[in-house]
N, C-alpha and C positions, 0 to 999 in steps of 0.2 A: 506494499501498500506505500504511495508517494505521501510526502508530506501534508502537499497540500490538500489531499484526500482527506487524511485525518486531521487537520482542521476542518475542513466543513465537515466531515462528522461530527466533531467535537461541537461545531456552532448548532448546527440542525437538533443536537441532543440538547445542548441548553436551552434553545428554543423552544422546545414543549414544558418546560416549567418557566419559562419570563414569556413577558409579550413586548418583547422591542416595539418600542415606537414607530420603526421604519416597516413594522410586519405586514400591514394593512394599508401603507402609504404611498401612491403609486409614483410621490414624486423620487423616490429612491431608485426607479426603476428605468424612468422616462431619459433620455438622453438632454432635452433639452433644460435641466434645470442645473443648476451651478453649484459645484460639491460644498464650493466655503457657504453657501445660506443654510445647507443644513447640518452641515456641519457643529454646531452647536444642538442641534438634537443627539448625533453620533456621539458628543463628549457626554452627555448624561447617560448613556446609556448603561446598565449593566453588564450588557455583553461585548463593549466596545473595544477589550483587549482580542478577545476569540475573533471578531470580526476582522480587527484590525491585523491578526494575522493570519488568516485565510485571504484577505486582500494581497498582503506582501507575498505571500506565497504564489497565489495562483495568476494572481493579478488579471481580475475579469474582467473582458473587454465589454462590459456594461454595467450600467446599476452605478452607485455611490458605495462604499464601503469603509466603515469608520473612517466617514468625512472626506474620503477621498474616491476619484475616478481614476480608474486604471483605461487607458484605449490604448489600441496599437499606433506604433510611432514609430516615424524612423529613429536609426540608431542616435542620430543626434539633440533628438528631443524625447524631454520626461514625461512622465504623468502627470497631469494637474494633480496640485497639492504636494506633491514631495519636494519641495521645494522648502 
């Protein structure tokens, strides 16, 4: 099992006992939402560290993960929020 898969499994398991604000909020999956506008919600989430770990390992192409958005970039570009 990859580290990203393990991180995903840990996040999903934690979500069965915790109802994070992002779970039913479409703003976290729509690509037209700036990550910075949702980061304060993420910062208050009890699952922040699990979400951040998954995001850092998997670098998902869509959605906002722990206040960051990861996209496919050319080698010279960086993910939004990595600065």
